[in-house]
C-alpha positions in Angstrom: 18.6 -9.9 -8.3 17.3 -6.3 -7.9 19.8 -3.8 -6.5 17.2 -1.3 -5.3 14.6 -1.7 -2.5 11.1 -1.8 -3.9 10.1 0.7 -1.2 12.6 3.2 -2.7 11.0 2.6 -6.1 7.5 3.2 -4.7 8.8 6.4 -3.0 10.2 7.8 -6.3 7.0 7.0 -8.2 4.6 8.4 -5.5 2.9 5.0 -5.2 0.1 5.0 -2.6 -1.9 2.3 -0.8 1.0 -0.2 -0.7 -0.9 -2.8 1.4 -3.5 -5.5 1.1 -6.9 -4.3 -0.3 -5.4 -0.8 -1.0 -7.9 2.0 -0.6 -10.6 -0.3 0.8 -8.3 -1.2 3.7 -7.5 2.5 4.3 -11.2 3.3 4.5 -11.7 0.6 7.1 -8.8 2.0 9.0 -10.3 5.5 8.8 -13.5 4.3 10.4 -11.6 2.8 13.4 -9.4 5.9 13.8 -12.5 8.1 14.0 -10.6 11.4 13.9 -12.0 14.1 16.2 -11.3 17.8 16.6 -8.2 18.8 18.6 -6.9 15.2 18.7 -3.3 14.5 18.1 -2.9 11.6 15.7 0.4 10.0 14.5 1.0 7.9 11.4 4.0 5.7 11.9 5.6 5.0 8.5 3.8 7.6 6.4 5.3 6.3 3.1 4.4 8.7 0.2 1.8 10.5 2.4 -1.4 9.7 0.6 -3.3 8.5 3.7 -1.9 11.4 5.8 -3.1 14.0 3.2 -6.5 12.3 2.8 -7.2 12.2 6.6 -5.9 15.7 7.2 -8.0 17.1 4.3 -11.2 15.5 5.7 -10.4 16.5 9.3 -9.1 20.0 9.3 -9.6 20.4 13.1 -7.4 17.4 13.9 -3.7 17.6 14.5 -1.7 15.2 12.4 1.9 14.0 12.7 4.0 11.5 10.8 7.3 9.7 11.2 9.3 7.6 8.7 12.9 6.3 8.4 13.1 6.9 4.6 14.5 10.2 3.3 12.9 9.4 -0.1 9.5 9.0 1.5 9.9 12.2 3.5 10.8 14.1 0.3 7.9 12.6 -1.6 5.4 13.3 1.1 6.5 16.9 1.4 6.0 17.2 -2.4 2.6 15.6 -2.2 1.5 18.0 0.6 2.7 21.0 -1.4 1.1 19.8 -4.7 -2.2 19.0 -3.0 -2.4 22.4 -1.4 -3.2 21.0 2.0 -3.8 23.8 4.5 -3.5 22.1 7.9 -0.1 20.5 7.1 1.0 17.5 9.2 4.2 17.8 11.2 6.7 15.3 9.6 9.7 13.8 11.2 12.6 11.7 9.9 13.7 9.2 12.4 16.4 6.4 12.5 16.1 2.8 13.6 15.9 2.5 17.4 15.7 6.3 17.7 13.5 7.6 20.4 10.5 9.3 18.8 10.6 13.1 19.0 7.5 13.5 21.2 6.8 13.7 24.9 5.2 11.0 27.0 1.4 10.7 26.7 1.4 13.1 23.7 -1.0 11.3 21.2 -4.6 10.3 21.3 -4.2 7.7 18.5 -1.5 6.1 16.3 -2.2 4.4 13.0 0.0 2.2 10.8 -0.4 0.7 7.3 1.6 -2.4 6.6 4.8 -1.4 8.2 5.2 -3.4 11.4 5.3 -6.8 9.7 8.5 -5.9 7.7 10.4 -4.9 10.8 13.0 -7.1 12.5 11.9 -8.3 15.9 14.1 -5.9 17.9 13.0 -2.9 15.9 9.3 -4.0 16.2 9.5 -4.3 20.0 11.3 -0.9 20.2 8.6 0.7 18.0 5.7 -0.7 20.1 7.5 0.4 23.3 7.8 4.0 21.9 4.2 4.0 20.7 3.1 2.9 24.2 5.2 5.7 25.7 3.8 8.5 23.5 0.2 7.5 23.7 -2.1 8.9 26.3 -3.7 6.6 28.8 -6.4 4.7 26.9 -4.9 5.9 23.7 -5.6 3.8 20.6 -3.4 2.0 18.1 -5.0 0.9 14.8 -3.2 -0.8 12.0 -3.7 -3.0 9.0 -1.1 -5.7 8.4 -0.4 -8.6 6.1 0.1 -11.8 8.1 0.5 -15.4 7.2 -2.4 -17.8 6.9 -2.5 -20.4 9.6 -2.0 -23.0 6.9 1.3 -21.6 5.9 4.2 -23.5 7.5 7.1 -21.8 9.3 9.4 -23.4 6.7 7.5 -21.8 3.9 7.5 -18.5 5.6 11.3 -18.5 6.1 11.8 -19.5 2.5 9.6 -16.8 1.1 11.1 -14.1 3.3 14.6 -15.1 2.3 13.6 -14.7 -1.4 11.8 -11.5 -0.8 14.8 -9.9 1.0 17.0 -10.9 -1.9 14.5 -9.7 -4.6 12.7 -6.8 -3.1 15.0 -5.6 -0.3 12.2 -6.3 2.3 10.6 -9.4 3.6 7.0 -10.4 2.8 5.7 -10.5 6.4 6.9 -11.2 9.9 8.3 -14.6 10.6 8.7 -13.8 14.3 5.0 -13.1 14.7 3.5 -15.1 11.8 -0.1 -15.6 12.9 -2.9 -13.5 14.3 -2.6 -14.9 17.9 1.1 -14.0 17.9 0.2 -10.4 17.2 -2.4 -10.4 20.0 0.2 -11.7 22.4 2.8 -9.1 21.3 0.3 -6.3 21.8 -0.6 -7.6 25.3 3.1 -7.7 26.2 3.4 -4.0 25.4 0.5 -3.0 27.5 -2.3 -2.9 25.0 -5.8 -4.3 25.4 -6.8 -5.9 22.1 -10.3 -4.8 21.0 -10.5 -6.2 17.5 -8.5 -8.5 15.2 -10.2 -9.4 12.0 -9.3 -10.4 8.4 -10.0 -7.4 6.2 -11.9 -9.4 3.7 -14.6 -10.0 6.3 -15.3 -6.3 6.9 -14.5 -4.5 3.6 -17.8 -3.2 2.1 -16.8 0.3 1.0 -15.7 1.6 -2.4 -13.6 4.6 -2.9 -16.3 7.2 -3.4 -14.9 9.9 -1.2 -12.7 11.7 -3.7 -14.6 15.0 -3.5 -12.3 17.7 -2.2 -9.9 19.5 -4.4 -7.1 18.5 -2.1 -7.8 14.8 -2.4 -8.2 15.1 -6.1 -4.8 16.7 -6.4 -3.2 14.1 -4.1 -4.7 11.4 -6.4 -3.2 13.3 -9.4 0.2 13.4 -7.7 0.0 9.6 -7.4 -0.9 9.3 -11.1 1.9 11.6 -12.2 4.4 9.4 -10.2 3.0 6.4 -12.1 3.6 8.1 -15.4 7.2 9.0 -14.3 7.7 5.3 -13.6 6.6 4.5 -17.2 8.7 7.1 -19.0 11.9 7.3 -16.9 14.2 4.6 -18.3 15.9 3.8 -15.0 12.6 3.5 -13.1 11.2 1.4 -15.9 14.1 -1.0 -15.7 13.7 -1.3 -12.0 10.0 -2.0 -12.3 10.6 -4.7 -14.9 12.8 -6.6 -12.4 10.2 -6.2 -9.7 7.3 -7.1 -12.0 8.9 -10.3 -13.0 9.2 -11.4 -9.4 5.7 -10.3 -8.5 4.2 -12.3 -11.4 6.1 -15.4 -10.2 4.8 -14.9 -6.7 1.2 -14.4 -7.9 1.3 -17.9 -9.5 1.8 -19.5 -6.1 -1.1 -20.4 -3.8 -2.2 -17.8 -1.3 -0.1 -17.7 1.8 -0.9 -14.4 3.4 -3.9 -12.1 4.0 -4.6 -8.6 5.3 -5.9 -8.1 8.8 -7.1 -5.1 10.8 -5.9 -4.7 14.4 -7.4 -2.3 17.0 -6.1 -1.9 20.6 -6.1 0.6 23.4 -3.4 1.3 25.9 -3.7 0.2 29.5 -2.0 2.8 31.7 
């Protein structure tokens, strides 16, 4: 059994795009966010900061913010921002579970999330969505990609896989409280959102990562690569990864039970 959360490992190795379909999913998300000048946009759970740096670099007139509960992720994201030379630096905040977000009501135009909501416990998830509804402006938008269970995956299998994932990775695979797409639609409705689009990512992904043009994005990609090298040459990180890799290989041998989805909704106020 691994004694370190795989998220902590990813934070220490600057790992980016920790979600289904990686960069391709992020590019789909970017289209739906549709950043505009002077907008205030929040990333909930910014991880190692790769998407935040990417969007801020491409949209210098947009105001970006980020919140996360991990001190490791906060430290890594600050290092990425400094390393990449990003000029319009996002405002980053460290929060705690069930801690009110440090923003006024109706503050943001949009909130985006990449594969975070599905690993939250049900009470934490409801709290987060309540806070997001509070800080969004009327008609504000939430866009997120999330890994959810296939409709053919039984609840018994879901519970079994999540128990093993918690023991092996320190996090669960995906939500067992809201396992399927319709459950997520109902959850968003309960929190005052009008669902505009819910679609499997494999039905809409057509882009390749061809945008790596700016020097800032290049340096951010280099930061991710250097973290990967650190994971290879640091003996402790290498031992941690061997534990995780063994588990991942075992999971990959099983039939597909989950897939990535894109959710888009606007707030009804």
